[in-house]
Legacy VTK file of the C-alpha trace (Angstrom):
# vtk DataFile Version 3.0
C-alpha trace
ASCII
DATASET POLYDATA
POINTS 391 float
4.184 22.881 -18.942
5.003 21.574 -15.264
5.495 17.529 -14.687
2.063 17.961 -12.363
-0.010 19.180 -15.819
1.569 17.124 -18.030
0.256 13.598 -16.021
-3.257 14.884 -15.378
-3.457 15.626 -19.388
-2.426 12.075 -19.818
-4.805 11.182 -17.222
-7.590 12.841 -18.703
-6.418 11.232 -22.123
-7.184 7.905 -20.676
-10.024 8.397 -19.032
-9.697 9.478 -15.772
-10.394 13.021 -13.974
-9.153 13.410 -9.990
-12.202 15.337 -9.651
-14.388 13.915 -10.861
-13.118 10.502 -9.098
-13.327 12.452 -5.806
-16.960 13.258 -6.633
-17.630 9.345 -6.849
-16.091 8.179 -3.564
-18.003 11.163 -1.448
-21.825 9.816 -3.792
-21.510 6.642 -3.485
-19.142 5.487 -0.446
-18.529 8.656 2.177
-18.348 6.178 5.189
-15.205 4.054 3.111
-12.400 4.231 5.388
-8.762 4.499 2.960
-7.400 1.616 4.348
-10.617 -0.820 3.367
-10.261 0.850 -0.083
-6.951 0.367 -0.941
-6.948 -3.278 1.025
-10.309 -3.961 -1.594
-8.601 -2.530 -4.091
-5.854 -5.016 -3.904
-7.585 -7.697 -3.536
-9.548 -7.536 -6.268
-6.125 -6.833 -8.675
-5.019 -10.349 -7.095
-8.199 -11.913 -8.275
-7.832 -10.277 -11.437
-4.470 -11.665 -11.658
-4.876 -15.262 -10.252
-5.124 -16.853 -13.813
-2.074 -15.269 -14.781
1.719 -17.479 -14.893
3.882 -14.263 -12.672
7.184 -13.757 -14.815
9.836 -12.353 -12.895
12.573 -10.282 -15.241
15.716 -10.107 -13.667
17.811 -7.000 -15.089
19.802 -8.692 -17.550
15.738 -10.221 -19.151
14.716 -6.491 -18.812
18.081 -5.012 -20.286
17.855 -7.735 -23.430
13.790 -7.159 -24.530
14.676 -3.777 -24.349
17.353 -3.508 -26.492
15.591 -6.092 -28.757
13.110 -3.344 -28.422
16.112 -0.566 -29.500
16.942 -2.735 -32.261
20.630 -3.514 -30.369
20.258 -7.057 -30.650
19.077 -8.941 -33.157
19.676 -12.486 -32.669
16.671 -14.684 -33.275
16.422 -16.618 -30.038
16.486 -12.672 -28.551
13.088 -11.659 -30.906
11.721 -14.758 -30.179
11.810 -14.361 -26.746
10.714 -11.057 -26.711
7.501 -12.038 -29.387
6.328 -15.064 -27.537
6.315 -12.651 -24.366
4.944 -9.485 -26.155
2.274 -12.335 -27.341
1.192 -13.768 -24.043
1.036 -10.600 -22.019
-1.774 -9.805 -24.845
-3.330 -12.691 -24.547
-3.867 -12.274 -21.113
-1.810 -15.127 -20.108
1.040 -14.007 -17.887
2.324 -10.702 -16.746
5.578 -9.665 -15.647
5.278 -7.018 -13.069
7.713 -4.594 -11.921
9.868 -4.887 -7.855
11.211 -1.439 -6.510
15.085 -3.199 -7.183
14.084 -2.892 -11.170
13.066 1.110 -10.439
16.178 1.421 -9.008
18.013 -0.417 -12.107
15.903 1.956 -14.795
16.723 5.031 -12.824
20.592 4.479 -12.565
21.447 4.616 -16.466
22.509 7.784 -17.228
21.299 7.730 -21.069
17.573 9.265 -21.061
16.801 7.382 -24.612
17.497 3.990 -22.653
15.976 4.703 -19.133
12.575 5.908 -21.460
12.793 2.733 -23.631
13.275 0.045 -20.644
10.133 2.133 -18.777
8.519 1.611 -22.085
9.367 -2.542 -22.249
8.187 -2.530 -18.440
5.166 -0.411 -18.487
3.851 -3.294 -22.203
4.989 -6.506 -20.397
3.609 -6.072 -16.801
0.460 -4.127 -17.443
0.827 -1.396 -15.607
1.453 -3.929 -12.660
4.171 -4.137 -10.199
5.031 -5.971 -6.577
4.147 -3.928 -3.746
6.750 -2.713 -1.438
9.154 -5.195 1.037
7.831 -4.177 3.584
4.677 -4.468 2.817
4.920 -7.619 1.445
6.739 -8.413 4.794
4.083 -7.344 6.808
1.352 -9.705 5.184
3.949 -12.532 6.250
4.452 -11.706 9.888
0.152 -11.038 10.348
0.371 -15.108 8.908
3.410 -16.368 11.369
1.233 -13.611 14.233
-1.969 -16.318 13.488
0.044 -19.548 13.009
1.428 -19.204 16.711
-2.060 -18.067 17.775
-3.542 -21.121 16.147
-5.755 -19.551 13.685
-5.715 -20.014 10.622
-4.779 -16.382 8.354
-7.821 -17.233 5.151
-6.804 -14.205 2.938
-5.470 -14.298 -0.366
-2.212 -13.186 -1.066
-1.806 -9.786 -1.852
1.306 -9.600 -3.006
0.683 -6.973 -6.521
-0.083 -3.315 -7.146
-0.584 -0.277 -9.514
3.798 0.513 -10.698
2.137 3.953 -9.597
2.587 3.042 -6.101
5.757 0.444 -6.155
7.523 2.659 -3.466
4.805 2.305 -1.455
1.257 4.260 -1.657
1.325 7.814 0.086
-2.276 9.607 -0.512
-2.602 12.662 -1.675
-3.644 14.714 1.399
-5.902 18.120 0.265
-6.548 20.730 2.931
-10.495 21.486 2.934
-10.004 24.983 2.201
-7.735 24.088 -1.358
-11.294 22.219 -3.007
-13.399 23.182 -4.743
-15.474 19.746 -4.617
-14.844 16.579 -2.655
-13.602 16.064 0.946
-9.980 14.937 2.144
-11.178 11.776 2.576
-12.286 11.695 -0.819
-9.029 12.761 -2.712
-7.355 10.403 -0.563
-8.680 7.306 -2.365
-9.115 9.272 -5.516
-5.185 8.951 -5.425
-5.279 5.709 -5.234
-7.284 5.136 -8.225
-5.124 7.327 -9.990
-2.669 4.610 -10.176
-4.458 2.419 -12.564
-4.008 5.377 -15.453
-0.803 6.486 -14.253
3.126 4.468 -16.409
6.647 4.235 -14.959
7.021 6.084 -18.546
4.349 9.055 -16.700
6.641 8.554 -13.687
10.264 9.361 -15.131
10.456 12.296 -15.614
9.048 13.206 -11.068
11.380 9.941 -10.365
14.640 11.826 -12.190
14.150 15.547 -10.811
14.341 13.075 -7.680
16.849 10.598 -8.567
20.338 11.633 -7.236
18.254 12.455 -3.371
16.303 9.330 -4.298
19.233 7.337 -4.747
21.407 9.026 -1.760
18.858 7.320 0.602
19.605 3.775 -0.356
22.063 2.413 1.966
25.558 2.245 1.059
25.967 -1.101 -0.439
29.992 -0.499 -0.526
29.919 -0.281 3.804
27.447 -3.356 3.379
30.053 -5.217 1.828
33.172 -4.591 3.791
30.859 -4.650 6.961
29.695 -8.311 5.593
33.496 -9.656 4.823
34.881 -8.446 8.062
31.626 -11.175 9.529
32.149 -13.682 7.243
36.206 -13.507 8.464
34.757 -14.135 11.926
33.346 -17.812 10.285
35.731 -19.882 9.543
34.474 -23.285 10.641
31.110 -22.720 10.129
28.456 -24.546 8.269
26.003 -23.128 5.876
22.730 -25.067 8.411
24.064 -22.643 11.762
24.810 -19.739 9.463
21.539 -19.296 8.234
19.234 -19.903 11.147
21.482 -17.375 13.019
21.285 -15.248 10.145
17.938 -16.264 10.280
17.088 -14.984 13.885
19.540 -11.919 13.062
17.130 -10.849 10.300
14.072 -11.338 12.507
15.330 -9.643 15.207
16.161 -6.537 13.186
12.582 -7.125 11.716
10.710 -5.116 14.897
9.299 -2.049 12.886
7.434 -4.514 10.548
6.017 -7.140 13.437
4.415 -3.696 14.939
2.668 -2.876 11.794
1.785 -6.622 11.520
0.543 -6.391 15.272
-1.706 -3.486 14.164
-2.829 -5.237 11.157
-3.776 -8.285 12.741
-5.748 -5.944 15.671
-7.617 -4.245 12.760
-8.203 -7.677 11.134
-10.305 -8.858 14.317
-11.735 -6.024 15.097
-12.682 -4.155 12.009
-10.756 -0.528 12.736
-7.214 0.358 13.258
-6.415 0.493 17.024
-6.630 4.172 18.880
-3.407 5.684 19.908
-3.528 4.204 23.727
-4.598 0.471 21.782
-1.402 1.035 20.088
0.781 1.617 22.977
-0.636 -1.528 24.294
-0.214 -3.504 21.177
3.413 -2.311 21.057
4.073 -3.342 24.233
3.582 -6.867 23.804
6.120 -6.083 20.531
9.006 -8.026 22.526
6.936 -11.029 23.730
5.952 -12.093 20.189
8.879 -11.843 19.073
10.951 -13.533 21.658
8.198 -16.745 21.120
8.720 -16.480 17.093
12.497 -16.392 17.749
12.104 -20.013 19.736
9.502 -21.473 17.860
11.983 -21.115 14.384
15.328 -21.669 16.586
13.370 -25.099 17.826
12.389 -25.654 13.938
8.804 -25.669 14.853
8.184 -23.229 13.048
9.438 -23.459 9.163
11.927 -20.358 7.804
10.017 -20.272 4.939
6.904 -18.367 6.746
8.717 -15.850 6.723
9.887 -15.695 3.076
12.034 -12.468 2.477
14.319 -12.904 6.063
14.283 -16.686 5.117
15.399 -16.027 1.354
18.078 -13.618 2.714
19.394 -16.018 5.368
19.403 -18.251 2.722
21.542 -16.602 0.043
23.892 -14.915 2.659
24.819 -18.238 4.519
25.818 -19.978 1.533
27.765 -16.673 0.682
29.505 -16.092 4.017
30.445 -19.960 3.849
31.905 -20.120 0.571
35.990 -20.280 0.620
36.441 -19.350 -2.697
34.829 -15.868 -2.899
34.350 -12.607 -1.160
30.975 -10.781 -0.693
30.339 -8.074 -3.758
27.969 -5.468 -4.251
25.739 -8.234 -6.598
25.188 -10.520 -3.756
22.733 -7.631 -2.281
21.097 -7.178 -5.804
20.599 -10.723 -5.731
18.879 -11.208 -2.177
16.346 -8.369 -4.031
15.826 -9.710 -6.849
14.950 -13.328 -5.430
13.069 -12.039 -2.194
10.771 -10.219 -4.738
10.974 -13.406 -6.904
10.486 -16.500 -5.500
7.264 -15.936 -3.151
4.876 -13.683 -5.778
5.961 -15.414 -9.477
5.911 -18.967 -10.618
8.973 -17.898 -13.174
11.843 -16.298 -12.363
14.124 -15.249 -15.728
17.293 -14.679 -14.632
21.587 -15.094 -14.720
23.578 -17.960 -14.375
25.301 -18.008 -10.870
21.448 -16.505 -9.850
20.282 -19.088 -11.274
22.487 -21.683 -9.484
22.340 -20.705 -6.464
18.372 -20.969 -6.235
17.939 -24.439 -7.687
20.752 -26.148 -5.877
22.041 -27.161 -2.265
22.434 -25.720 -0.024
19.732 -23.519 -0.616
17.375 -25.047 -2.805
15.071 -22.171 -2.804
13.195 -22.518 -5.949
12.228 -25.874 -4.647
10.866 -23.817 -1.043
8.534 -21.821 -3.065
7.716 -24.467 -6.328
9.200 -21.335 -8.625
11.053 -22.094 -12.046
14.018 -20.432 -12.172
16.207 -20.247 -15.764
19.372 -18.295 -16.822
19.466 -19.453 -20.685
17.245 -17.814 -23.052
16.593 -21.238 -24.369
15.374 -22.898 -21.446
13.020 -19.057 -20.789
11.726 -19.525 -24.393
10.937 -23.622 -23.848
9.193 -22.732 -20.153
6.766 -20.148 -22.296
6.269 -22.271 -24.775
4.624 -24.321 -22.390
2.345 -21.805 -21.271
0.732 -20.632 -24.938
LINES 1 392
391 0 1 2 3 4 5 6 7 8 9 10 11 12 13 14 15 16 17 18 19 20 21 22 23 24 25 26 27 28 29 30 31 32 33 34 35 36 37 38 39 40 41 42 43 44 45 46 47 48 49 50 51 52 53 54 55 56 57 58 59 60 61 62 63 64 65 66 67 68 69 70 71 72 73 74 75 76 77 78 79 80 81 82 83 84 85 86 87 88 89 90 91 92 93 94 95 96 97 98 99 100 101 102 103 104 105 106 107 108 109 110 111 112 113 114 115 116 117 118 119 120 121 122 123 124 125 126 127 128 129 130 131 132 133 134 135 136 137 138 139 140 141 142 143 144 145 146 147 148 149 150 151 152 153 154 155 156 157 158 159 160 161 162 163 164 165 166 167 168 169 170 171 172 173 174 175 176 177 178 179 180 181 182 183 184 185 186 187 188 189 190 191 192 193 194 195 196 197 198 199 200 201 202 203 204 205 206 207 208 209 210 211 212 213 214 215 216 217 218 219 220 221 222 223 224 225 226 227 228 229 230 231 232 233 234 235 236 237 238 239 240 241 242 243 244 245 246 247 248 249 250 251 252 253 254 255 256 257 258 259 260 261 262 263 264 265 266 267 268 269 270 271 272 273 274 275 276 277 278 279 280 281 282 283 284 285 286 287 288 289 290 291 292 293 294 295 296 297 298 299 300 301 302 303 304 305 306 307 308 309 310 311 312 313 314 315 316 317 318 319 320 321 322 323 324 325 326 327 328 329 330 331 332 333 334 335 336 337 338 339 340 341 342 343 344 345 346 347 348 349 350 351 352 353 354 355 356 357 358 359 360 361 362 363 364 365 366 367 368 369 370 371 372 373 374 375 376 377 378 379 380 381 382 383 384 385 386 387 388 389 390
C-alpha cells in the first residue's frame, strides 16, 4: 500500500472522507471561493485558540520532551515539565504550535525512531496546530503597514495559526474535471484544505522523509550566509547597534518586494471583495516601488516603529547585535535563532529556548521580548514556574 493510500485510510478512520467533503461543499457553498473558504477557516481557528496561552518551544525543549517520552531523561524537573504541559494542553489552557523551523529540525534527525517520537510529541502538545508560513505572516504584516500609512485601521484578527499539515503553506489539491466521479474541482480544492484538520505531523513524515533530501537541499546554504555575514561584519568596525539595526531593517525591507506585492494584492481583495484581474494586478504592482519608498522614508525617519514589521524587525535586531559584537563571529546558530525568534515573539506569549537566545532577547540592546510583550525563559525551573501560573 502506498503512502497516499495509507493516509486516506487514517483520515477515514478519524471521520474524514475527501469525496464526501467535496460533495458537501458543492451542495452548501458552491459559490464560495477557495481564498474565502481558507480565510474563514483560519479566522475560526484563531478565534477558537483565543483563550489559550500560546507557548513556543525551541528545538532543545522539543528534544527534551521527546527524551522524557522515550525514558532517556529521568530528572524529576523534566518529567514534571512534561506532565504539566500535557495537563495544560488536555484542559485547553495552552497550545504549543509547531513551526516550519521545528519541522526542518525533525527532518534533520537521522534516526527514524526518534524522528517519529518527536513528531508524536509535537502532535500531542500542538493539538495539530502550526504557525502559518513566514511568507504568509509577513504578507499580513505588510497589509497592516499599508493601511497604517494610508491612515486606515486594519481591524482584523491576527491570523498566525493554521493546521499543522499546512506548515509549509497550503497547496490545494487540483483535480482535472475529467478525473472526477463526484464534485467540482473547486469543491475538491476546498476539501483538501479541510483535510488538514485530520492530518498529523506523524502522518506527513513518510512523504516528507521521501522528499527530505530534496526539501533540505532547497534550503539556502547557511555556510554561505555565515561567510557573507562575517565578511560584511569586518566592514562595520566602529558602527554602533542602533545605526546597524536600522540599516539592517531597511535592507530587509528593500529585499521584501515579493511579500509587499502579495500584501498589495491582498489589500485590493479586502477593499473590493475580490482579487484583481491580470490587468488590475499590473496596475497594483506598478505602485510597488512607490509604496516601498514611502515605507523606507517613514521607518528611516522613525515615524513608524520597526516592530510594525515583526519578522524584519527581529531579524535586523538580532543581526545588529551579532554584527556589532567584537568578541564573536557570526555562526550557523544565529540564523536558527532568527527563525525561532520570528516564529515565537509576535505570535506566542511564552517562549522556552536556550540560554544564549534567552539572554539576547531579554536584555539590551535588543529587548525584543519587551517589544512583543512576551516572556522568554531558558531554565526548566523557570519554565515550570511560568506554567504553574496557568494552572
